[in-house]
C-alpha positions in Angstrom: 100.2 106.5 133.0 99.2 108.4 129.8 102.8 108.2 128.5 102.8 104.4 129.0 99.5 104.0 127.3 100.6 106.3 124.4 103.9 104.5 124.1 102.1 101.1 124.0 99.8 102.5 121.3 102.8 103.8 119.3 104.5 100.4 119.6 101.3 98.7 118.5 100.9 101.0 115.5 104.5 100.4 114.5 104.1 96.7 114.7 101.1 96.7 112.4 101.2 99.7 110.2 103.0 100.4 107.0 102.9 103.0 104.1 102.1 103.5 100.5 104.8 105.8 99.3 107.6 103.7 97.9 105.4 100.7 97.5 104.9 99.5 94.0 101.2 98.9 93.6 99.9 96.5 91.0 96.2 97.2 91.3 93.6 96.5 94.0 95.2 93.2 95.0 96.1 91.6 98.3 99.8 91.7 97.3 99.6 95.4 96.7 97.8 96.0 99.9 100.5 94.0 101.8 103.1 96.3 100.3 101.1 99.3 101.4 100.8 98.0 104.9 104.6 97.4 105.0 105.4 100.8 103.6 102.9 102.4 106.1 104.9 100.9 109.0 108.2 102.1 107.5 106.8 105.7 107.1 105.5 105.8 110.6 108.7 104.6 112.2 110.8 106.9 110.2 108.5 109.9 110.5 108.0 110.2 106.7 105.2 112.8 106.8 105.0 113.0 103.0 104.4 109.2 102.7 101.8 109.3 105.4 100.1 112.2 103.9 99.9 110.4 100.5 98.5 107.2 102.1 96.0 108.6 104.6 92.7 109.9 103.3 92.1 113.5 104.3 89.2 112.3 106.5 91.3 109.4 108.0 90.7 108.7 111.7 92.4 106.2 114.0 90.5 105.2 117.1 92.7 104.1 120.0 92.0 101.2 122.4 90.7 103.8 124.9 88.2 105.1 122.3 90.1 108.3 121.5 89.8 109.3 117.8 92.9 110.8 116.2 92.7 112.5 112.9 95.3 112.3 110.1 97.2 115.3 111.3 97.7 113.8 114.8 98.9 110.5 113.4 101.5 112.3 111.2 102.6 114.4 114.2 102.8 111.2 116.3 105.0 109.6 113.7 107.3 112.6 113.6 107.7 112.6 117.4 108.2 108.8 117.4 111.0 109.0 114.8 112.7 111.9 116.6 112.5 110.1 120.0 113.4 106.7 118.7 115.8 107.1 115.8 116.9 104.0 113.9 114.0 101.9 115.2 113.8 98.8 113.0 110.6 98.4 111.0 108.7 95.3 112.1 107.4 92.9 109.5 103.7 92.3 109.3 102.6 89.8 111.9 101.7 86.4 110.4 98.3 86.7 112.2 97.3 89.6 110.0 94.4 88.9 107.7 93.6 90.7 104.4 90.1 90.9 102.8 89.9 92.6 99.4 86.5 93.1 97.8 86.8 95.1 94.6 88.1 98.5 95.5 87.6 98.1 99.2 89.7 96.2 101.8 90.0 95.4 105.4 93.2 94.4 107.1 92.9 92.9 110.6 95.9 92.6 112.9 95.6 90.2 115.8 98.0 90.9 118.6 98.5 89.4 122.1 96.8 92.4 123.8 94.7 94.0 121.1 93.2 93.7 117.6 93.3 96.5 115.1 91.4 96.9 111.8 92.5 99.1 108.9 90.0 100.1 106.2 91.2 101.0 102.8 89.8 102.0 99.4 91.5 101.9 96.0 91.3 105.0 93.9 93.5 106.8 91.3 95.8 103.7 91.0 96.6 103.2 94.7 95.3 102.2 98.1 94.2 104.9 100.6 93.8 104.2 104.4 90.4 105.6 105.5 89.9 104.4 109.1 91.7 102.4 111.8 90.2 100.9 115.0 92.2 99.4 117.9 90.4 97.3 120.4 91.8 95.8 123.6 91.3 92.1 124.1 89.7 91.2 127.3 90.9 88.0 129.0 88.4 85.2 128.9 86.7 84.6 132.3 
């Protein structure tokens, strides 16, 4: 069961994440942030540890739908495992339901999926966006 949950988490991450390395940033704009999200996804799917390390803040944490916090090192390791176990996985485009809110040098990206919602929190520093925190929340069916 843990493998199924982890596999679902990885698929969800791949569908909504992207990375900064390789993305041409034009300042703290929504367009630049969209490029970073797309590059984050590409880096995760391909296991690009350098790109992930450049994007994720040293204190980055991703909290899974089950409430388990995963620090930067675990996310990079998960990306490496995913790339090794699923070579040539195509990078998924950002879902059209994703929303972007940029306020000065801070931003929140919300991804609305069929089974969960995730939020990525960014800050802009030294000419680029940095991911600081991600939260994944299961959607509960309406009763």
